[in-house]
C-alpha positions, 0 to 999 in steps of 0.5 A: 520465438519457439511456441509450444502447445497451449495450456488450458484453463477456466481462469487465467490471473496475471499478477500475484499481489492480494487482488490477483491471488484473492481471485485465484483462490475464490475460483479454485475454492468453487472448482474451477482450474486456475492458472497464475502467471507472474512476470517476475520470479517471485510472487507478491507484488506490491503486496508483499512490500506493504503493511498489509492492511485492509479497510473492511467496514463490519468485518467479522473480527470487529463483530467478534469484538463487539463492534457493530455497524451497519453500512450506513455509516461508512457508506456516509463517510465515503460519500462525504470524502469522494464527493463527485467520485462517489461510486454507489454501486462499488461502495455497495459491493465493498461494504456487503461483500467485504465481510463476506469475503473475510468470512469466505477466507477464514473458513475456506483457506489458509488465510487468517486475520487480526483486527486493527479495531484501534485504527481510525479513519484518516479524517473526521467527516460525517460517518468517519470511524474511530476503529473496527474497520481494519484487518491485516494478515495473521503472522505466518510460519513460512516454513509451512509454504514449503518450497514455495517459500523460495518464490515469495517476494522477500519484504523490502529490506530497508523497512525491516531491521536487518531483514526482520520485518516488524509488524505494525501495531503492538509489535512496533511499539515494543521495539520502540519502548525496548529500552523503557519497558521490561516487557518490551524488551523481553518481546524484543528479546524473543524476536530477535532471538528467533529471528537469529535462529531462523536466519542461521537455519533457513537464511531467512526469517520464517516469521512473516508479518504484514503484506508478507504474511497475506501474500504468504497465506494467500500462496498457501491456500492456492497451492492448498486448492491445486492453483497452477502458479507460474513465475517468469510468466510474462503476458505478451497479448490477450487472446480475443476472439468473436468479441471476448477474451479467451486467454493470453500468449504468455512468454515463459522462460523465453518460450510463448504458450498460448493459454486459454481461459474458458471463463476468463482473464483477470488483470492484476499487475500492479497499475503503472508506478513505474511507466515513465511515459503514462506518468507523464501524461497523468502526473500533472507535477511532472511532465517529464514523468521522471521526477517521481520515486515510487515505493513499489516494485520496479516491475509494475510497469503498467503491462495489465493496462496496456493489454486491457486497452489492447482489446478495448478497455478504457483508461480511466484518469479522471480522479482526484489524483492519479496515484497513492501519493507518499513522501520518499527519501532515496537510499544510496545503495552499493556498487552504483546500484540505484537508490531505493525509495523508502516511504516515510510512514511511521515517524512523521507523526511522532513528537519532535519532527517537522517537515519544511520546504527549502524556504525553511517553512512548515507546509502542512500537518506532518502527523496526517496521513502520507498521501495528505501531507504529499498533496500539501507539498504539491500545494506549497511548491512553486510551479517549475521549482523541485517538489521536495521537503526535508525532515527535520529533528533534534538528537533526541528524536532521532535516537528514540524513533529513528529518521527515515531508514536511519534506525534509532538507538543503539544503531549507528547513523555512521553509514547514512551520514557518510553516504550523505542521506542523513544529514547532521549539524550542530546547529539548525543554521549549519544543518540548513546550509547543508541541505540548501535550506534558507537558515533564517527561514529554518531557525525562525520556523523552528523558534516559532514552533518550539514556542507552542510545542513546549506546551503540546500545542500546533496552532499552526496546523493543529498537529494531534487534533485527530484520532488518526494523528494521535494513533500515529503519535507516541502515546507515552508522551504528553500532553500531545503524542504528536507534538514536542519541541526540537531543542538539543542538537545535533540536528538531523535532516532527511530529504523528501521527494514525491513518491507513491505506494502505486497508482489509482488511475487504471482500467474502468471496471464495474462492481463485478470487476468486469473491465469496461469499454469507453461507452461503459460496456463490459469486455466479455471475459476480461476483469481486473482487480488491485491497481489495474482497476482504476480505484473505486476511491476516485483518487481520494485516500479516506483511510489506510487500507483502501487499496488492499481492501477493495483489491481482496473484495473485488478479487472475491467478487470476481472469482464468485463471478466467474464461477457463476456463484455470485448471489442473485441480489449482487448480479442485480446490484452490478447491472443497477450500476450501469442504470445509474441505480443508487444516485 
């Protein structure tokens, strides 16, 4: 390939999700010359498709709302949740620097946040929070990006309403209640009108929410601080000289360029959810690596991890789980295109739906986190049997909440039934036959479930018993926001398969986001954040936002470290980590 003269910068960031952009913006605010190289034609990575939530205990938005807690409670929670995978130094870095990261971005950039003070942690072990630990990006007007809007990854269409993304929380609640509340109906009408006007004028919605808004705000911040944003720029190899990473060879539009980075290179390429070979080595349930359907972009193929390994970085797979498990359904596409993996994050906790195995038996609490439900399905599936389940609901539920990608009233289910995605039958036994479920098993399961569900009870799995369960349910439904019987046909089903929101296993890093070798020594000039770095949660999933919260925080720490602006006490923490401090 043709080679051109080299480019020079202080910091080279490979990848453009939240972790990479947070590093880039932090370093640029501190006066460094930064290049972001993204191999795709659009920026945003998995973050742009995510809910955008970040787990940041003690964040300024919670404090401003009167919610005050020191780091003892969340640290205790993580110690209990992570067990042998608890990393004291990384935990201290997250809890100390997470709130500082939020303040830094609010003060110096276009990044603004909204609180998630109503969002509890997933579990109820000691130290768990019932709110005040979550933030997300404030909705953003895409017109402020100017020409950059054309390089922003669109939201995953299957999770939108005909291309219009809906923010979690109050926005989503209004859409569910549009036919039951005048206030909600007016809110939805305003949103639909704005969407229609934007589509006519700009060809897309300019009201950006969730992870889409987070990426947009970070891109705007990067542009404001003169970060050189390069799309269609794939890293081919790192440049390693005299024991230090000093840059990378980047293929840009068919031409390999040498990019020299005086301070260092940051790997933020999104982990390996679509690296079939590495999945085969690390995902126990699929020795072939094929039987997995990640909801992350298909371009997340482990590039950053391979680059790090090539210069001595240690791949850490000694975690409780290698990926952020989530149940997905496969949505057929037109023109023989591959199906799209739709993550089931919303409807499972609503009252009137259950998940069953091929035997027709429930296997877990459907209102628990996506990770917990998927883990329960792994445990319930006999060896050498396909890992799958079915979500089952009645007509009332589908018309009220939707099922998978099929939307509730007034949207038709016809196209999804014709494609085979959504199964429908007049009786549970008929539905079971269509799905390959044991008819008697399903009939008996629903009868036993309904007996207690009529009174809002679930003695088998205690659905609706935790704050997280209840906040995911329907607050208008009593006595239990998560429990209702399945009574009136027709009945519907969608097949669930093992998927993920991303990977947890990755390059070993320290509390300064420096990549470590097999002897846990830092590789000079090389950093990793986001899913290229092994999750500080050790493969556990204690709360929503435990991917993006650390990604943003350690990206911020990496940016400060690269700029030489890390506080002395933080630097001491990083060194103490290696020495086993704070066990």
